[in-house]
LOKE-139110 format. One record per residue (C-alpha): residue number from 1; residue in one letter; x, z, y. Coordinates in steps of 0.25 Angstrom, whole numbers, plus 5000, padded with zeros to 4 digits. Example, Ala and Ser with C-alpha at 12.3 -4.5 7.8 and 13.67 -1.06 7.14 Angstrom:
2
<node n="1" res="a" u="5049" w="5031" v="4982"/>
<node n="2" res="s" u="5055" w="5029" v="4996"/>
% end
This chain:
251
<node n="1" res="m" u="5138" w="5076" v="5518"/>
<node n="2" res="s" u="5123" w="5072" v="5516"/>
<node n="3" res="r" u="5119" w="5086" v="5521"/>
<node n="4" res="k" u="5128" w="5083" v="5534"/>
<node n="5" res="i" u="5122" w="5070" v="5535"/>
<node n="6" res="s" u="5108" w="5076" v="5534"/>
<node n="7" res="i" u="5111" w="5087" v="5545"/>
<node n="8" res="l" u="5116" w="5076" v="5554"/>
<node n="9" res="n" u="5104" w="5067" v="5553"/>
<node n="10" res="i" u="5095" w="5079" v="5555"/>
<node n="11" res="l" u="5102" w="5082" v="5568"/>
<node n="12" res="k" u="5102" w="5067" v="5572"/>
<node n="13" res="g" u="5087" w="5068" v="5569"/>
<node n="14" res="l" u="5086" w="5080" v="5578"/>
<node n="15" res="a" u="5094" w="5075" v="5589"/>
<node n="16" res="v" u="5085" w="5062" v="5589"/>
<node n="17" res="s" u="5072" w="5071" v="5589"/>
<node n="18" res="a" u="5078" w="5079" v="5600"/>
<node n="19" res="v" u="5080" w="5066" v="5609"/>
<node n="20" res="i" u="5065" w="5061" v="5605"/>
<node n="21" res="i" u="5059" w="5074" v="5609"/>
<node n="22" res="g" u="5067" w="5075" v="5622"/>
<node n="23" res="v" u="5063" w="5061" v="5626"/>
<node n="24" res="l" u="5048" w="5065" v="5622"/>
<node n="25" res="a" u="5049" w="5078" v="5630"/>
<node n="26" res="a" u="5055" w="5070" v="5643"/>
<node n="27" res="l" u="5044" w="5060" v="5641"/>
<node n="28" res="w" u="5033" w="5071" v="5641"/>
<node n="29" res="r" u="5038" w="5078" v="5653"/>
<node n="30" res="a" u="5041" w="5065" v="5661"/>
<node n="31" res="p" u="5029" w="5062" v="5672"/>
<node n="32" res="f" u="5021" w="5050" v="5666"/>
<node n="33" res="f" u="5027" w="5039" v="5675"/>
<node n="34" res="s" u="5041" w="5045" v="5674"/>
<node n="35" res="p" u="5053" w="5034" v="5672"/>
<node n="36" res="l" u="5056" w="5042" v="5659"/>
<node n="37" res="r" u="5042" w="5042" v="5653"/>
<node n="38" res="l" u="5039" w="5028" v="5657"/>
<node n="39" res="k" u="5053" w="5023" v="5651"/>
<node n="40" res="i" u="5051" w="5031" v="5638"/>
<node n="41" res="l" u="5037" w="5025" v="5637"/>
<node n="42" res="g" u="5042" w="5010" v="5640"/>
<node n="43" res="y" u="5036" w="5009" v="5653"/>
<node n="44" res="k" u="5042" w="5004" v="5666"/>
<node n="45" res="t" u="5046" w="5012" v="5678"/>
<node n="46" res="v" u="5045" w="5010" v="5692"/>
<node n="47" res="g" u="5061" w="5008" v="5692"/>
<node n="48" res="d" u="5059" w="4998" v="5681"/>
<node n="49" res="r" u="5049" w="4990" v="5690"/>
<node n="50" res="v" u="5058" w="4992" v="5702"/>
<node n="51" res="e" u="5070" w="4986" v="5693"/>
<node n="52" res="q" u="5061" w="4974" v="5688"/>
<node n="53" res="y" u="5055" w="4970" v="5701"/>
<node n="54" res="e" u="5063" w="4975" v="5713"/>
<node n="55" res="t" u="5072" w="4963" v="5715"/>
<node n="56" res="s" u="5061" w="4953" v="5715"/>
<node n="57" res="v" u="5052" w="4961" v="5724"/>
<node n="58" res="t" u="5063" w="4964" v="5733"/>
<node n="59" res="e" u="5066" w="4950" v="5735"/>
<node n="60" res="r" u="5051" w="4946" v="5737"/>
<node n="61" res="l" u="5047" w="4959" v="5747"/>
<node n="62" res="s" u="5059" w="4962" v="5755"/>
<node n="63" res="p" u="5058" w="4949" v="5764"/>
<node n="64" res="f" u="5044" w="4954" v="5768"/>
<node n="65" res="f" u="5049" w="4967" v="5773"/>
<node n="66" res="l" u="5061" w="4961" v="5779"/>
<node n="67" res="k" u="5052" w="4952" v="5788"/>
<node n="68" res="a" u="5043" w="4963" v="5791"/>
<node n="69" res="g" u="5054" w="4972" v="5796"/>
<node n="70" res="a" u="5053" w="4982" v="5785"/>
<node n="71" res="s" u="5062" w="4988" v="5776"/>
<node n="72" res="y" u="5063" w="4986" v="5761"/>
<node n="73" res="p" u="5060" w="4993" v="5753"/>
<node n="74" res="p" u="5050" w="4999" v="5764"/>
<node n="75" res="e" u="5048" w="5014" v="5768"/>
<node n="76" res="k" u="5034" w="5012" v="5770"/>
<node n="77" res="v" u="5023" w="5002" v="5764"/>
<node n="78" res="i" u="5009" w="5000" v="5768"/>
<node n="79" res="l" u="4999" w="4992" v="5759"/>
<node n="80" res="l" u="4986" w="4987" v="5764"/>
<node n="81" res="f" u="4975" w="4982" v="5755"/>
<node n="82" res="i" u="4965" w="4974" v="5761"/>
<node n="83" res="k" u="4952" w="4973" v="5751"/>
<node n="84" res="s" u="4946" w="4962" v="5759"/>
<node n="85" res="k" u="4958" w="4953" v="5758"/>
<node n="86" res="n" u="4964" w="4957" v="5745"/>
<node n="87" res="t" u="4978" w="4960" v="5751"/>
<node n="88" res="l" u="4988" w="4971" v="5750"/>
<node n="89" res="s" u="4998" w="4970" v="5761"/>
<node n="90" res="v" u="5011" w="4978" v="5763"/>
<node n="91" res="y" u="5017" w="4984" v="5775"/>
<node n="92" res="s" u="5029" w="4991" v="5778"/>
<node n="93" res="e" u="5035" w="4997" v="5791"/>
<node n="94" res="d" u="5046" w="4990" v="5799"/>
<node n="95" res="s" u="5057" w="4997" v="5806"/>
<node n="96" res="q" u="5048" w="5001" v="5817"/>
<node n="97" res="n" u="5039" w="5008" v="5807"/>
<node n="98" res="k" u="5028" w="4998" v="5809"/>
<node n="99" res="p" u="5021" w="4992" v="5797"/>
<node n="100" res="q" u="5024" w="4978" v="5795"/>
<node n="101" res="y" u="5017" w="4968" v="5786"/>
<node n="102" res="i" u="5026" w="4965" v="5773"/>
<node n="103" res="k" u="5016" w="4956" v="5764"/>
<node n="104" res="a" u="5003" w="4955" v="5757"/>
<node n="105" res="y" u="4998" w="4954" v="5743"/>
<node n="106" res="r" u="4985" w="4947" v="5738"/>
<node n="107" res="v" u="4977" w="4957" v="5730"/>
<node n="108" res="l" u="4973" w="4951" v="5718"/>
<node n="109" res="a" u="4962" w="4961" v="5713"/>
<node n="110" res="a" u="4956" w="4973" v="5720"/>
<node n="111" res="s" u="4942" w="4977" v="5715"/>
<node n="112" res="g" u="4931" w="4983" v="5723"/>
<node n="113" res="k" u="4924" w="4981" v="5736"/>
<node n="114" res="p" u="4926" w="4985" v="5750"/>
<node n="115" res="g" u="4926" w="5001" v="5751"/>
<node n="116" res="p" u="4934" w="5012" v="5745"/>
<node n="117" res="k" u="4935" w="5016" v="5731"/>
<node n="118" res="l" u="4926" w="5028" v="5728"/>
<node n="119" res="k" u="4926" w="5030" v="5713"/>
<node n="120" res="e" u="4932" w="5027" v="5700"/>
<node n="121" res="g" u="4928" w="5013" v="5694"/>
<node n="122" res="d" u="4922" w="5008" v="5708"/>
<node n="123" res="n" u="4933" w="4997" v="5707"/>
<node n="124" res="q" u="4937" w="4999" v="5722"/>
<node n="125" res="v" u="4950" w="4998" v="5727"/>
<node n="126" res="p" u="4952" w="5010" v="5736"/>
<node n="127" res="e" u="4952" w="5010" v="5752"/>
<node n="128" res="g" u="4960" w="5019" v="5760"/>
<node n="129" res="i" u="4974" w="5023" v="5762"/>
<node n="130" res="y" u="4982" w="5026" v="5751"/>
<node n="131" res="s" u="4997" w="5028" v="5746"/>
<node n="132" res="i" u="5004" w="5023" v="5733"/>
<node n="133" res="e" u="5004" w="5034" v="5722"/>
<node n="134" res="s" u="5014" w="5028" v="5711"/>
<node n="135" res="l" u="5018" w="5015" v="5705"/>
<node n="136" res="n" u="5015" w="5010" v="5691"/>
<node n="137" res="p" u="5027" w="5002" v="5685"/>
<node n="138" res="n" u="5018" w="5000" v="5672"/>
<node n="139" res="s" u="5005" w="4996" v="5677"/>
<node n="140" res="s" u="4994" w="4987" v="5669"/>
<node n="141" res="f" u="4994" w="4979" v="5682"/>
<node n="142" res="h" u="5009" w="4976" v="5682"/>
<node n="143" res="l" u="5013" w="4987" v="5693"/>
<node n="144" res="s" u="5005" w="4996" v="5702"/>
<node n="145" res="l" u="5005" w="5005" v="5714"/>
<node n="146" res="k" u="4996" w="5017" v="5713"/>
<node n="147" res="v" u="4987" w="5020" v="5725"/>
<node n="148" res="n" u="4984" w="5035" v="5728"/>
<node n="149" res="y" u="4968" w="5033" v="5727"/>
<node n="150" res="p" u="4962" w="5042" v="5728"/>
<node n="151" res="n" u="4969" w="5048" v="5740"/>
<node n="152" res="t" u="4964" w="5060" v="5748"/>
<node n="153" res="y" u="4954" w="5052" v="5757"/>
<node n="154" res="d" u="4947" w="5046" v="5743"/>
<node n="155" res="i" u="4947" w="5060" v="5737"/>
<node n="156" res="k" u="4941" w="5067" v="5750"/>
<node n="157" res="r" u="4930" w="5056" v="5751"/>
<node n="158" res="g" u="4928" w="5057" v="5737"/>
<node n="159" res="k" u="4926" w="5071" v="5738"/>
<node n="160" res="e" u="4915" w="5069" v="5750"/>
<node n="161" res="d" u="4908" w="5059" v="5741"/>
<node n="162" res="g" u="4908" w="5067" v="5729"/>
<node n="163" res="r" u="4916" w="5057" v="5721"/>
<node n="164" res="t" u="4926" w="5062" v="5711"/>
<node n="165" res="q" u="4930" w="5049" v="5703"/>
<node n="166" res="l" u="4937" w="5041" v="5714"/>
<node n="167" res="g" u="4946" w="5034" v="5705"/>
<node n="168" res="s" u="4962" w="5032" v="5704"/>
<node n="169" res="d" u="4973" w="5023" v="5699"/>
<node n="170" res="i" u="4972" w="5013" v="5710"/>
<node n="171" res="m" u="4984" w="5003" v="5709"/>
<node n="172" res="i" u="4990" w="4992" v="5717"/>
<node n="173" res="h" u="4994" w="4984" v="5705"/>
<node n="174" res="g" u="4998" w="4970" v="5700"/>
<node n="175" res="k" u="4990" w="4959" v="5692"/>
<node n="176" res="s" u="4977" w="4953" v="5697"/>
<node n="177" res="a" u="4966" w="4962" v="5693"/>
<node n="178" res="s" u="4962" w="4976" v="5698"/>
<node n="179" res="v" u="4950" w="4986" v="5697"/>
<node n="180" res="g" u="4952" w="4995" v="5709"/>
<node n="181" res="c" u="4966" w="4993" v="5711"/>
<node n="182" res="i" u="4974" w="4982" v="5720"/>
<node n="183" res="a" u="4980" w="4971" v="5711"/>
<node n="184" res="i" u="4990" w="4962" v="5718"/>
<node n="185" res="g" u="4998" w="4955" v="5707"/>
<node n="186" res="d" u="5011" w="4958" v="5700"/>
<node n="187" res="e" u="5022" w="4952" v="5709"/>
<node n="188" res="a" u="5015" w="4960" v="5721"/>
<node n="189" res="i" u="5014" w="4973" v="5714"/>
<node n="190" res="e" u="5029" w="4971" v="5710"/>
<node n="191" res="e" u="5032" w="4970" v="5724"/>
<node n="192" res="l" u="5023" w="4983" v="5729"/>
<node n="193" res="f" u="5028" w="4991" v="5717"/>
<node n="194" res="i" u="5043" w="4989" v="5719"/>
<node n="195" res="l" u="5041" w="4991" v="5735"/>
<node n="196" res="a" u="5033" w="5004" v="5731"/>
<node n="197" res="a" u="5045" w="5008" v="5721"/>
<node n="198" res="k" u="5055" w="5006" v="5732"/>
<node n="199" res="s" u="5049" w="5012" v="5743"/>
<node n="200" res="k" u="5041" w="5026" v="5745"/>
<node n="201" res="y" u="5028" w="5020" v="5740"/>
<node n="202" res="r" u="5021" w="5034" v="5740"/>
<node n="203" res="r" u="5022" w="5032" v="5756"/>
<node n="204" res="w" u="5015" w="5018" v="5755"/>
<node n="205" res="k" u="5002" w="5017" v="5761"/>
<node n="206" res="l" u="4991" w="5008" v="5755"/>
<node n="207" res="i" u="4979" w="5005" v="5764"/>
<node n="208" res="s" u="4966" w="4999" v="5756"/>
<node n="209" res="s" u="4957" w="4993" v="5766"/>
<node n="210" res="p" u="4944" w="4985" v="5764"/>
<node n="211" res="i" u="4947" w="4976" v="5775"/>
<node n="212" res="d" u="4959" w="4973" v="5785"/>
<node n="213" res="f" u="4955" w="4980" v="5797"/>
<node n="214" res="r" u="4965" w="4973" v="5805"/>
<node n="215" res="e" u="4955" w="4961" v="5805"/>
<node n="216" res="t" u="4941" w="4967" v="5805"/>
<node n="217" res="d" u="4934" w="4979" v="5807"/>
<node n="218" res="i" u="4923" w="4975" v="5798"/>
<node n="219" res="t" u="4924" w="4984" v="5787"/>
<node n="220" res="p" u="4916" w="4979" v="5774"/>
<node n="221" res="q" u="4905" w="4987" v="5768"/>
<node n="222" res="p" u="4911" w="4997" v="5757"/>
<node n="223" res="w" u="4905" w="4996" v="5744"/>
<node n="224" res="i" u="4899" w="5009" v="5745"/>
<node n="225" res="y" u="4897" w="5017" v="5757"/>
<node n="226" res="r" u="4904" w="5030" v="5760"/>
<node n="227" res="p" u="4903" w="5038" v="5774"/>
<node n="228" res="w" u="4918" w="5040" v="5774"/>
<node n="229" res="i" u="4922" w="5025" v="5773"/>
<node n="230" res="p" u="4923" w="5022" v="5788"/>
<node n="231" res="d" u="4933" w="5033" v="5790"/>
<node n="232" res="l" u="4941" w="5027" v="5777"/>
<node n="233" res="y" u="4940" w="5013" v="5783"/>
<node n="234" res="a" u="4945" w="5018" v="5797"/>
<node n="235" res="k" u="4957" w="5025" v="5790"/>
<node n="236" res="i" u="4960" w="5011" v="5783"/>
<node n="237" res="k" u="4958" w="5004" v="5796"/>
<node n="238" res="s" u="4968" w="5012" v="5803"/>
<node n="239" res="e" u="4978" w="5010" v="5793"/>
<node n="240" res="v" u="4976" w="4994" v="5792"/>
<node n="241" res="l" u="4977" w="4994" v="5807"/>
<node n="242" res="k" u="4991" w="4998" v="5807"/>
<node n="243" res="l" u="4996" w="4986" v="5799"/>
<node n="244" res="p" u="4999" w="4973" v="5804"/>
<node n="245" res="l" u="4989" w="4961" v="5801"/>
<node n="246" res="k" u="4997" w="4951" v="5793"/>
<node n="247" res="t" u="4998" w="4944" v="5779"/>
<node n="248" res="d" u="5005" w="4934" v="5772"/>
<node n="249" res="l" u="4993" w="4931" v="5763"/>
<node n="250" res="q" u="4985" w="4920" v="5764"/>
<node n="251" res="p" u="4969" w="4921" v="5763"/>
% end
């Protein structure tokens, strides 16, 4: 009898070990930010954050889209960051495919001076036309949207200048502190995060501009000169001028 019990205990132990090995193998094979890996490690997934914040965000945001004649959640979003104003504005298309102003957020922190980001550690927020690369539901700054810096334009200009360490990990995130990123506070990033999670965020466009070219042509002196900067600013200006000039933020 005791021998049978011992064999059963061994079989149970082997079964438990097989389950553990299977879980570890699945964890090892899974992409780092996959829902499986995140859940096993105790982290939140994008889906978890949607479940947590979607109801309150929808109640706050959907009236802005309704007022603008744009669908919610949107098919397309354009973000406009103006360095000189410290504002991040949201635009979406109406039924006629025209960009309409939705709302603006006060940027609580964005380090650097007028001019593009050139290298790792210069603390500059990039200037240019970007997209959103990924969402981080476990950011140290509450939540974050990763910007695709350096993009092909940045890399090309870097090669021309002989620059190799261009920097990376540029985020739009919560909290009120930042080094080279755009901090907009926790409630604001919850809105953008859920908006991104509920739409095709990789189609989003982020325009990061030193000034509002709809109001002035006087471009501030960049923190460092490069011969290609006028071309960059011409591209940025072209995109900014496509957007209506409106804001609900007080100076």
